[in-house]
C-alpha positions as CSV (number, residue, x, y, z in Angstrom):
1,M,-15.0,-15.1,-18.0
2,A,-18.2,-17.2,-18.3
3,D,-18.4,-17.6,-14.5
4,I,-18.0,-13.8,-14.0
5,A,-20.7,-13.2,-16.7
6,A,-23.1,-15.6,-15.0
7,E,-22.5,-14.1,-11.6
8,A,-23.0,-10.6,-13.0
9,G,-26.1,-11.7,-14.8
10,V,-24.8,-10.6,-18.3
11,A,-23.8,-12.4,-21.4
12,V,-20.2,-13.5,-21.6
13,Q,-19.9,-11.4,-24.8
14,T,-20.6,-8.3,-22.6
15,V,-17.7,-9.2,-20.3
16,Y,-15.4,-9.6,-23.3
17,F,-16.7,-6.4,-25.0
18,T,-16.0,-4.4,-21.8
19,F,-12.7,-5.9,-20.7
20,H,-11.4,-7.7,-23.9
21,T,-9.1,-10.1,-22.0
22,K,-8.8,-11.8,-18.6
23,A,-5.7,-9.6,-17.9
24,E,-7.7,-6.4,-18.5
25,L,-10.5,-7.6,-16.2
26,L,-8.0,-8.5,-13.5
27,Q,-6.3,-5.1,-13.8
28,A,-9.7,-3.5,-13.4
29,C,-10.3,-5.5,-10.2
30,Y,-7.0,-4.3,-8.8
31,E,-7.8,-0.7,-9.7
32,L,-11.2,-0.8,-8.1
33,A,-9.7,-2.4,-5.0
34,V,-6.9,0.2,-4.7
35,L,-9.0,3.3,-5.7
36,G,-12.2,2.3,-4.0
37,E,-15.7,3.0,-5.3
38,D,-16.8,6.1,-3.4
39,D,-14.1,8.5,-4.5
40,P,-11.8,6.7,-7.0
41,R,-8.5,8.5,-6.9
42,H,-5.0,7.2,-7.1
43,P,-3.3,7.1,-3.6
44,P,-1.3,10.3,-4.0
45,A,-4.6,12.2,-4.7
46,Q,-6.4,10.7,-1.7
47,P,-6.8,12.8,1.5
48,W,-4.7,10.4,3.7
49,Y,-1.7,11.0,1.4
50,A,-2.0,14.8,1.6
51,A,-2.3,14.4,5.4
52,M,0.9,12.3,5.4
53,L,2.8,14.9,3.4
54,D,1.6,17.7,5.6
55,A,2.4,15.9,8.9
56,R,4.6,18.0,11.2
57,D,6.4,14.9,12.6
58,G,7.4,11.5,11.4
59,L,5.2,9.5,13.7
60,T,2.1,11.3,12.5
61,A,3.2,10.8,8.9
62,V,3.6,7.1,9.3
63,R,0.2,6.9,11.1
64,R,-1.5,8.7,8.1
65,F,0.2,6.2,5.8
66,A,-1.0,3.3,8.0
67,E,-4.6,4.6,7.9
68,G,-4.6,5.0,4.1
69,F,-2.8,1.8,3.4
70,A,-5.1,-0.2,5.7
71,A,-8.2,1.2,4.0
72,I,-6.8,0.0,0.7
73,A,-5.6,-3.3,2.1
74,A,-9.0,-4.1,3.4
75,R,-10.2,-4.1,-0.2
76,V,-7.2,-5.7,-2.0
77,A,-5.7,-8.3,0.5
78,V,-7.9,-11.2,-0.5
79,L,-7.8,-10.3,-4.2
80,D,-4.0,-10.3,-4.0
81,D,-4.0,-13.8,-2.4
82,V,-6.2,-15.2,-5.1
83,V,-3.9,-13.7,-7.8
84,R,-0.8,-15.0,-6.1
85,S,-2.3,-18.5,-6.1
86,A,-2.7,-18.2,-9.9
87,A,1.1,-18.5,-10.6
88,H,0.3,-20.9,-13.4
89,E,-1.5,-18.1,-15.3
90,P,1.0,-15.9,-17.1
91,D,-1.5,-13.0,-17.4
92,A,-2.2,-13.0,-13.7
93,V,1.5,-13.1,-12.9
94,Q,2.1,-10.1,-15.3
95,V,-0.8,-8.1,-13.8
96,R,0.3,-8.7,-10.2
97,A,4.0,-7.8,-11.1
98,R,2.8,-4.6,-12.7
99,N,0.8,-3.6,-9.6
100,E,3.6,-4.6,-7.3
101,Q,6.0,-2.3,-9.3
102,L,3.5,0.5,-9.0
103,R,3.4,-0.1,-5.2
104,R,7.2,-0.2,-5.0
105,D,7.5,3.1,-6.9
106,G,4.9,4.7,-4.7
107,Y,6.5,3.5,-1.6
108,A,9.9,4.7,-2.8
109,R,8.4,8.2,-3.0
110,I,7.0,7.9,0.5
111,V,10.3,6.8,1.9
112,A,12.1,9.7,0.1
113,H,9.6,12.0,1.8
114,L,10.1,10.5,5.2
115,A,13.9,10.5,4.8
116,G,14.1,14.1,3.5
117,R,11.7,15.5,6.1
118,F,12.2,13.5,9.2
119,G,15.2,11.2,8.7
120,L,15.5,7.5,8.5
121,R,16.7,5.3,11.4
122,P,20.5,5.4,11.6
123,G,22.1,2.8,9.3
124,L,18.9,2.3,7.2
125,D,19.3,3.2,3.6
126,P,16.3,4.1,1.4
127,P,16.2,0.9,-0.6
128,D,16.0,-1.2,2.5
129,A,13.4,1.2,4.0
130,V,11.3,0.6,0.8
131,D,11.6,-3.2,1.3
132,I,10.5,-2.9,4.9
133,L,7.6,-0.7,3.9
134,L,6.6,-3.2,1.2
135,T,6.6,-6.0,3.6
136,L,4.9,-4.4,6.6
137,G,2.6,-2.3,4.4
138,G,1.7,-5.2,2.2
139,P,-1.6,-6.9,1.6
140,A,-0.3,-10.2,2.9
141,T,0.5,-8.6,6.3
142,Y,-2.9,-7.1,6.5
143,R,-4.6,-10.3,5.6
144,A,-2.6,-12.4,8.0
145,L,-3.3,-10.2,11.0
146,V,-6.8,-8.9,10.3
147,V,-8.4,-11.8,8.3
148,D,-6.5,-14.8,9.6
149,C,-5.8,-13.7,13.2
150,G,-9.0,-11.7,13.6
151,W,-7.4,-8.4,14.6
152,P,-9.8,-5.4,14.4
153,H,-8.9,-3.0,11.6
154,D,-8.0,-0.2,14.1
155,R,-5.7,-2.5,16.0
156,F,-3.8,-3.2,12.8
157,V,-3.5,0.5,12.0
158,D,-2.1,1.2,15.5
159,W,0.3,-1.7,15.2
160,L,1.5,-0.7,11.7
161,A,2.0,2.9,12.7
162,D,4.0,2.0,15.8
163,T,6.1,-0.6,13.9
164,L,6.8,1.6,11.0
165,G,7.8,4.4,13.4
166,Q,10.3,2.1,15.1
167,Q,11.6,0.5,11.9
168,L,11.9,3.5,9.6
169,L,12.3,6.8,11.5
170,A,15.3,8.4,13.1
171,P,15.1,9.0,16.8
172,G,13.4,12.3,17.6
173,A,11.0,12.1,14.6
174,G,8.0,12.2,16.9
175,P,5.7,15.0,18.1
176,G,7.5,18.1,19.2
177,S,10.5,17.4,17.1
178,P,11.5,19.7,14.3
179,A,10.2,18.8,10.8
180,G,13.7,18.6,9.4
181,V,16.2,15.8,8.9
182,S,17.5,14.5,12.2
183,P,21.2,15.0,12.7
184,A,21.6,11.3,13.2
185,S,20.4,10.4,9.7
186,P,22.5,10.4,6.6
187,P,21.6,12.8,3.7
188,V,19.3,11.6,1.1
189,R,20.8,11.2,-2.4
């Protein structure tokens, strides 16, 4: 907290008055990274999310997800790495676990939408689809390809959209296909 106060040019008491605990400060960092500064709204209230829900085919829907996720990941990937490295700090572990649960819950809603509207790949059940989305649409994947490997942001978005289309969607979920459940996919329960 003292280092943060010094970097911000304020008294350490100001940091404690504003955030009270390290855990509250860390949660505020996650929220700023996910919501962004320009138009801080939760992902379901952001334009990319509405565009994903309104997409007329599955490939467009996963592309809108990839665009929205990548914008968030550009802000959160390095923060998430730092927090993961603080496994010896119970508060950091708890804050990260809470944020990962929020991400899992949000991704489960996205998978339910994709399954109900376009159908999942045959043999893929919703819990496994959520796991795939968490892995491919995770900050570590973004960091590995964009930060570590030097991929341009747009290349990552293209790769993620293509890969999610292949891994999640039923055949025929692309442009020109009906916006209903593919006959090849099981009903959503």
